[in-house]
C-alpha positions as CSV (number, residue, x, y, z in Angstrom):
1,X,0.0,0.0,0.0
2,X,1.2,3.5,-0.9
3,X,0.0,6.7,0.8
4,X,1.2,10.1,-0.6
5,X,1.0,13.4,1.2
6,X,2.7,16.7,2.0
7,X,4.6,18.3,4.8
8,X,2.0,20.5,6.7
9,X,-1.4,21.5,5.4
10,X,-1.2,25.3,5.7
11,X,0.9,26.3,2.7
12,X,-0.4,24.5,-0.3
13,X,-2.8,26.9,-2.1
14,X,-3.4,24.4,-5.0
15,X,-5.4,22.1,-2.7
16,X,-7.8,24.7,-1.2
17,X,-11.0,26.0,-2.6
18,X,-11.0,29.6,-3.5
19,X,-12.9,30.7,-0.4
20,X,-11.1,28.5,2.2
21,X,-10.4,30.1,5.6
22,X,-7.3,29.2,7.5
23,X,-9.3,27.1,9.9
24,X,-10.6,24.9,7.1
25,X,-7.4,24.2,5.3
26,X,-6.9,20.8,6.8
27,X,-10.3,19.7,5.8
28,X,-9.6,20.9,2.2
29,X,-6.2,19.2,2.2
30,X,-7.8,15.9,3.4
31,X,-9.9,15.9,0.2
32,X,-6.8,15.4,-1.8
33,X,-4.3,13.3,0.3
34,X,-4.7,10.6,3.0
35,X,-1.7,11.5,5.1
36,X,0.1,14.6,6.3
37,X,3.3,15.4,8.2
38,X,2.6,17.4,11.3
39,X,5.7,19.6,11.3
40,X,4.5,22.2,13.8
41,X,5.0,19.7,16.6
42,X,8.8,20.1,16.0
43,X,8.6,23.7,17.3
44,X,6.0,23.2,20.0
45,X,4.1,20.2,21.3
46,X,0.4,20.6,20.3
47,X,-2.3,20.7,22.9
48,X,-4.7,17.8,23.2
49,X,-7.5,20.3,22.3
50,X,-5.8,21.1,18.9
51,X,-5.2,17.4,18.2
52,X,-8.9,16.6,18.9
53,X,-9.9,19.3,16.4
54,X,-7.5,18.1,13.7
55,X,-8.8,14.5,14.2
56,X,-12.4,15.8,13.9
57,X,-11.6,17.8,10.8
58,X,-10.3,14.7,8.8
59,X,-11.8,11.5,7.5
60,X,-11.8,8.3,9.5
61,X,-8.9,6.7,7.7
62,X,-6.7,9.9,7.5
63,X,-3.2,9.6,9.1
64,X,-0.7,12.0,10.7
65,X,3.0,11.6,10.7
66,X,4.0,13.5,13.9
67,X,7.4,15.1,13.9
68,X,9.1,14.8,17.2
69,X,9.6,17.9,19.3
70,X,13.1,19.6,18.8
71,X,13.9,19.1,22.5
72,X,13.6,15.4,22.0
73,X,16.0,15.3,19.0
74,X,18.8,17.6,20.1
75,X,17.9,20.5,17.8
76,X,16.9,22.9,20.6
77,X,19.5,25.6,21.2
78,X,17.5,27.4,23.9
79,X,16.6,26.3,27.4
80,X,14.2,23.5,27.6
81,X,10.7,24.9,28.2
82,X,9.8,22.0,30.6
83,X,10.9,21.4,34.1
84,X,12.4,18.0,33.2
85,X,12.9,15.7,30.2
86,X,10.2,13.5,31.6
87,X,7.8,16.4,31.6
88,X,8.6,17.0,27.9
89,X,8.1,13.3,26.9
90,X,4.9,13.2,28.9
91,X,3.5,16.2,27.1
92,X,4.5,14.6,23.7
93,X,2.9,11.3,24.7
94,X,-0.4,13.0,25.5
95,X,-0.4,14.5,22.0
96,X,0.5,11.2,20.3
97,X,-2.0,9.3,22.5
98,X,-4.8,11.5,21.2
99,X,-3.9,10.7,17.6
100,X,-3.6,7.1,18.4
101,X,-6.9,6.9,20.2
102,X,-8.6,8.3,17.1
103,X,-6.8,5.7,14.9
104,X,-4.9,8.5,13.1
105,X,-1.3,8.0,14.1
106,X,0.8,6.8,11.2
107,X,4.1,7.2,13.1
108,X,6.3,9.5,15.1
109,X,9.1,10.9,12.9
110,X,12.3,11.4,14.9
111,X,14.6,13.5,12.8
112,X,18.1,13.9,14.2
113,X,20.2,17.0,13.4
114,X,23.2,17.0,11.1
115,X,25.7,16.9,14.0
116,X,24.1,13.7,15.3
117,X,26.7,11.3,14.0
118,X,27.3,7.6,14.2
119,X,28.9,7.0,17.6
120,X,28.0,4.9,20.7
121,X,26.5,7.7,22.8
122,X,24.0,8.5,20.0
123,X,23.1,4.9,19.5
124,X,22.3,4.8,23.3
125,X,20.2,7.9,22.9
126,X,18.2,6.3,20.1
127,X,17.5,3.4,22.5
128,X,16.4,6.0,25.1
129,X,14.0,7.4,22.6
130,X,12.6,3.9,22.0
131,X,12.0,3.5,25.7
132,X,10.2,6.9,26.0
133,X,8.0,6.2,22.9
134,X,7.6,2.5,23.4
135,X,3.9,2.5,22.5
136,X,4.3,4.2,19.1
137,X,5.7,3.3,15.7
138,X,8.9,5.4,15.4
139,X,10.5,6.5,12.1
140,X,14.2,7.5,12.3
141,X,15.7,10.1,10.0
142,X,19.4,10.6,10.0
143,X,21.0,13.8,8.6
144,X,24.6,12.8,8.9
145,X,26.4,10.6,6.4
146,X,28.3,8.6,8.9
147,X,25.3,6.4,9.5
148,X,25.6,5.3,5.9
149,X,29.3,5.0,5.3
150,X,30.6,1.8,3.7
151,X,31.6,0.6,7.2
152,X,28.4,1.4,9.0
153,X,25.5,1.3,6.5
154,X,24.6,-2.4,7.0
155,X,25.0,-2.1,10.8
156,X,22.7,1.0,10.8
157,X,20.0,-0.8,8.8
158,X,20.3,-3.9,11.0
159,X,20.1,-1.8,14.1
160,X,16.9,-0.2,12.9
161,X,15.4,-3.6,11.9
162,X,16.3,-5.3,15.2
163,X,14.7,-2.4,17.2
164,X,11.6,-2.2,14.9
165,X,12.4,1.3,13.8
166,X,10.9,2.6,10.6
167,X,13.6,3.6,8.2
168,X,13.2,7.1,6.7
169,X,14.5,7.2,3.2
170,X,15.4,10.7,2.0
171,X,15.7,12.1,-1.4
172,X,17.8,15.3,-1.0
173,X,20.8,17.1,-2.4
174,X,24.2,15.6,-1.8
175,X,25.9,18.6,-0.3
176,X,28.3,17.5,2.4
177,X,28.1,15.6,5.7
178,X,24.7,17.1,6.5
179,X,23.2,15.1,3.6
180,X,22.4,11.4,3.6
181,X,22.5,9.2,0.5
182,X,19.3,7.7,-1.0
183,X,19.0,4.3,0.6
184,X,15.7,2.7,-0.5
185,X,15.6,0.0,2.2
186,X,12.6,-0.9,4.5
187,X,13.5,-2.1,8.0
188,X,9.9,-2.6,9.3
189,X,6.4,-3.2,7.9
190,X,6.2,0.6,7.2
191,X,8.7,2.8,5.5
192,X,8.8,6.6,5.1
193,X,10.1,8.4,2.1
194,X,10.6,12.1,2.6
195,X,11.2,14.1,-0.6
196,X,13.1,17.2,0.1
197,X,14.1,18.4,-3.4
198,X,17.5,18.5,-5.0
199,X,18.6,22.1,-4.5
200,X,22.2,21.6,-3.7
201,X,23.0,25.4,-3.3
202,X,20.1,25.9,-1.0
203,X,20.9,22.9,1.1
204,X,24.3,24.2,1.9
205,X,22.7,27.2,3.5
206,X,25.1,29.7,2.0
207,X,24.4,33.4,2.3
208,X,20.6,33.2,2.6
209,X,20.1,34.6,6.1
210,X,16.6,34.3,7.5
211,X,15.3,32.9,4.1
212,X,17.5,29.8,4.1
213,X,14.6,27.5,4.7
214,X,12.7,28.9,1.7
215,X,15.8,28.5,-0.5
216,X,16.6,25.1,0.8
217,X,13.3,23.5,-0.3
218,X,12.9,25.4,-3.5
219,X,12.8,22.6,-6.1
220,X,10.4,21.3,-8.8
221,X,10.9,17.7,-9.8
222,X,10.9,17.1,-13.5
223,X,9.1,14.2,-15.2
224,X,12.2,12.0,-15.5
225,X,13.0,12.4,-11.8
226,X,9.5,11.6,-10.7
227,X,9.4,8.5,-12.9
228,X,12.6,7.2,-11.3
229,X,11.2,8.0,-7.8
230,X,8.1,6.0,-8.7
231,X,10.2,3.0,-9.5
232,X,11.9,3.4,-6.1
233,X,8.6,3.6,-4.4
234,X,7.5,0.4,-6.0
235,X,10.7,-1.3,-4.8
236,X,9.9,-0.1,-1.2
237,X,6.4,-1.3,-1.5
238,X,7.7,-4.8,-2.3
239,X,9.8,-4.7,0.9
240,X,7.0,-3.5,3.3
241,X,3.3,-3.4,3.9
242,X,2.9,0.4,3.7
243,X,5.0,3.1,2.0
244,X,4.3,6.7,3.2
245,X,5.6,9.3,0.7
246,X,5.8,12.9,1.9
247,X,6.8,15.8,-0.4
248,X,8.6,18.5,1.4
249,X,9.7,20.7,-1.5
250,X,7.1,23.4,-1.0
251,X,9.1,26.7,-1.0
252,X,7.9,27.4,-4.5
253,X,4.5,25.6,-4.2
254,X,5.8,22.6,-6.0
255,X,5.0,19.8,-3.5
256,X,1.3,19.4,-4.2
257,X,1.8,19.4,-8.0
258,X,4.7,16.9,-7.7
259,X,2.7,14.7,-5.3
260,X,-0.4,14.7,-7.6
261,X,1.8,13.8,-10.6
262,X,3.3,10.9,-8.6
263,X,-0.1,9.7,-7.8
264,X,-0.9,9.6,-11.5
265,X,2.3,7.8,-12.4
266,X,1.6,5.1,-9.8
267,X,-2.0,5.0,-10.9
268,X,-3.3,5.3,-7.3
269,X,-6.8,6.3,-6.3
270,X,-7.2,7.3,-2.7
271,X,-10.5,6.3,-1.1
272,X,-12.2,7.8,1.9
273,X,-11.1,11.3,1.3
274,X,-13.0,14.4,2.5
275,X,-15.5,15.9,0.0
276,X,-13.8,18.8,-1.8
277,X,-14.8,21.8,-3.8
278,X,-13.8,22.3,-7.4
279,X,-10.2,23.4,-7.2
280,X,-7.0,23.8,-9.1
281,X,-6.5,20.2,-10.0
282,X,-10.1,19.7,-11.3
283,X,-10.3,22.9,-13.4
């Protein structure tokens, strides 16, 4: 089974009706795609009230990939806004439990920073994450090439498999140690493919100041690239029960268009979507 979606639902104008208010964007989004990555949870853990609303606004079979809070992954540079680490994980578990109770949790995405390299203390920390999130499917995304070096690649994949972690396969520019290679291997019954674009210059974060995020994910996949990715998705489907594909190249509004084209290439029809108004893709 293959599910295709986007990162976030608030910045994809092509999937909204012309009169959509901000509070209705998720409903409109769920008329096009069966899954979404909740990326706001990286910056602040959502309240149970917000999660309840999001679950209510989406169809019964809609799924959320919840991005782990930055304090859990080592990204946070400021002081932790919780009294203890346990308080932080408790707050995150309350959020995840709400999605799970509604049957809408696809997985928790734990994305480690580029400086999180392959060494013993970091392996131990991944095990700690597993203990803290024992009740949830966990996808691991590495952003340091040392996890996939010739000496460590097979050990990394075996470690993920033995601990029942979902492997996050990334399509991204190859621009130094902060990039990981494309490794289309499933280590569990689910696999996550995050498509970041191939903007090498933007990925290096050179001279873009506050706009670096917009530049980094500014990329429009061409037909040849999408066709090749479709073959890789089929290979991942043969290795697992469920492939989740998330397009994250939305700086220029390309993610929704690329995702829709991928759906066409793979000849997938998603059932159980929310009813939608006539929009960009139907005109």
